[in-house]
N, C-alpha and C positions, 0 to 999 in steps of 0.2 A: 424793235420791229413796231412801227409806227400802232398807235390802239386799233383805228382805222379800219388798216392795212387788216390790220388780223383778225376782224371783223368779218371779214370780205372773205376772205381765204374758203373758209369749208362753201361758202355761196361755189366758189370758180368751182373747187373741184366738183360737187355738185352737178356745172356748169359743163365740163370738160370732159365728166363721165359720158356722156353719149357721142362724144365724138371720137374717144379714144376706143370701143367698143365698137364703134364702124372702121378703125382703123384698122382694127383685129380681124372684124371680115371681110374686107376689103377687095380683099384678090379672091377667095372665093365665092360673092355675086358675081351675078352673071351679068353684061352689059344690059342690060333689060329686065326690070322687078316691077315687083307688080306694088301697086302705090294707091290704090283705093279697095276700101272692102264694102260692100252693100249691107244693111239689116243682118242680113244672117249670118254675114262675116263670109261671105262668099265673095275672091279674086273681084274685082267687074273693070279693073282699068291697068294701065302698065305704065312706066317710064322710062327715061333713062335712070344708072344707079347712082349720080350726083344731082339728081331729085332732091335725094335723102340728106346729104350738107346742106342743103337752102332750107331742107324740113327743119337741122339742127341750129341755123339763127335764127330760122322766125318762131322758133317754141322754145326752151330757152335762154337763148341771149340776145334776142329780144326783152324777153319777161324782165330779164334782168337790170338790162338796159334802163328799159323805163320803170322800173323802183327803182331803180338809184340814183332814175332824175329825179324825181318825185317831188319833194325835197326843192329839191332850185327851181324849177316851176315852176309851185306850186304857188297864183300869183296872192290864194288868201296867207300863203304862211302855217296853215295849219298842220297838217301833217308832219314838218316836226313836233310836232308836242306830244304827238303821240310814243317817241320817244324808242323804248324795244320791242314795243307791240309792235309795231313796225317793220322794225327788222325781222318779227317771228315769220307777220305778214310776207311779207321780199322770200323767208325763207321756204312757206307753203307754197308760195305760187312759181320758186324757178324746180322745186322738187316734184313736184306734181309734172311740168311741164317737161321736165328732165327720164322724169319715172314712161309718161306717156311715148316720149320717144324712144327709149329703149323697148317698147313692149313694140313700135311701128318697126324696128331695125329688125327685129330679132321676129314677128310677123312674115317681114322684107326675107329675111336670109331665106327662112324654112320651105318658101312659098304655101305655103298652108292659109286655111279658114283662120280668118283673126278670133277672137273672142267674145265679140260688143258686151257678155255680163262684165268681164273682167273693165273695159270700156265705164261699161253703166255703175259699177260699184265705185272706182276709182271713180269720178263725178263724184257720186254719191257723198262719198268721205271728202271731200272738196269741200261739197255742198253743206257740210256737217263745219267743216274747223270756220270756213269762212261765217256759218255763221255765229260761230263763238267771238269772234273778233266782230259781228259789225256796231256796238255796240262800246267799243273804243274806236272810232273810226272818227277824223273828223270832217267838220262843212269843206269838198275838198271837192274841183270839176272832174278828179279822174278816177276817181276807186266811191265803190256804195249806190246808195238811189240817187239819183243825182236827176232831179227832178226841181222844177221852177219853184215848186212849194218849199223843199227840203233848203234848193238854196236861198233862197232867199229868207227864210226862219229861219234860225236853228234850234228853235225851238222844235220844230215839225221834221227840223233831220232827225233830232235825236228821238222822238218820238217813232219813229217812220224807222228807224235802225235799230229801235230797241223791240218792237216790231217783228222785222222782215228777219234779226235773229236767228229768233225763234222760230220762225215761219223755214226760212233754212236751213235749220238744223236740223226740225224733221220732216218735211222733204227729202232731205239728204239719209236721214236714216229708213223712213220710206224706201226710198232708190236699191239703195244697198241690200235689206232685206230682200225686195222683189229681185234683185240681177240673181240672188244668189235661190231664190224658191220657184221664178217664174221660166223657161225659155226664153233665148233675149225679142226672136219673131214676137212670140208673143207681146213682150214687154215693153218692147221700143213705144208704143204706144201709151202709152202709161206713162211710158218717162217722162212724151215730150208733154202729157196733158199737166206731169209737176211742175218741167220745168217753165212750165208755163203759167202756173195758177205762184209760186214762188219769184219771178219775176215782174211777173203782172200785178197780182195785188197789192203789193207794199206800193204800187204807183197811186192805183184808186183809195188807197189807205193815206198816202200823203198827201196828196188835195183833201180830203174830206177836213185829215187832222188840222189842213191849213185854215176850211173855211171856219170848222168849232172857234180856234184860236183869232180869227181875224174878226169873229164876232164878238167873244168877250173884250177883246181890244175898245172894239164903237162902241160898248154899253159903258166903259169904264170914264 
């Protein structure tokens, strides 16, 4: 068997698990199922059960396809330099989307209140893992802190991602702990604040670092 295909089989299996689970519960689902929950986990949106099939293609399948194509469509041809780290990152993202899809199907099947705390903890875990990978992400147009300053200067890219990786790791841990300690309705605002901070602060950092390096180069 082709070595490349052998590596992809576990990922393909992870992508298919939500489809298999949906197939086993399909006949038990009513024609109209809950498809959206508010911040308290209460159902506030309904739709056809066929919506769930589309959701599976949007979450694990689309993630798998994009991550599989990224080295081929990367104009800088730098993503391939990540080697096994890129495969690991792809594995993490596909696994996250499949777990999320399974949770949505399970909650839809039971037609009960959702558990925002579980979603918060899952997202927090993703931030922790991604934070560990930021320092190895090569400059590209698809993944990472893509600002005009990081894309223009490789040094800014590396420094920004080293900084952002630590920030995402810490932010993810805080989200996980907060989701376990506080009620979801109380924690939701705090969660959004953390997400804003770890997303926005690295943008400012990349600009300041670019200006700093730019001035040093001018003085040489």
